[in-house]
N, C-alpha and C positions, 0 to 999 in steps of 0.2 A: 319118671325116668329111671329110678331105682339105682342111682349111682352108689348109694350107701351099701349095696350088695357087692360092689367091686373091691378089689384090693387097692391099696395105695399105688402100687406099681401100675395097675390097669388104669386107674384114674389119671396118673401122671402121663401115661402114654396118650390117653385121649386128649388131655390138655395140650401136650406137645404137638399132636397131630391136628390140633385146632378143631376137634370134634365137639368139644365143650369148652365153655369159658369157666374160669375159676369161680366166678359168682354163681354160675349154674350149679356147680358142685355144692357151694354153700347153701343155695336155695334148697337143694334136694336134702341135704343133711339137716338143715333147720326144720324143714317140713316133716321129716321123719321124727325129729325130737318132739315137735309139736304134737304129732300123732300119739307118741308113746309116753311122753314125760309124765302125764297125769297118773298113769298106772305104775310107772317105774320109780318116779321121784328120785332121780339120780343126780340132778344138777342143782348146785347151790347158786351158780352165777353163769349166765351166758353173756358174752360180750359181742353181740351181733354187730354193733356199729364198728367196733375196732376190727373185727374179722372182715367185714366188707370193705373197710378202708384199706386194709392190707391187701386184700384180694385185688382190688382195683389197681393198687400200686404195682403188684406183681404182674397183673395182666398187661398193664401199660408197658412194662419192661419186656414182656414176651412178644408183644405186638410191634415193638420198635425195630 
């Protein structure tokens, strides 16, 4: 999908226009991290569970 190439403003607009779900944005970002992290070694801790929990809460609020 390549959402990681977009600005936060562009991603926010896509979420607002229901073109993507917040969890899809996370999927794309975490996939990119998985692709590059071994080479870059930039992260000490990734809190995927918490990120997805919060994303689902926010998506529920947007869908209401």
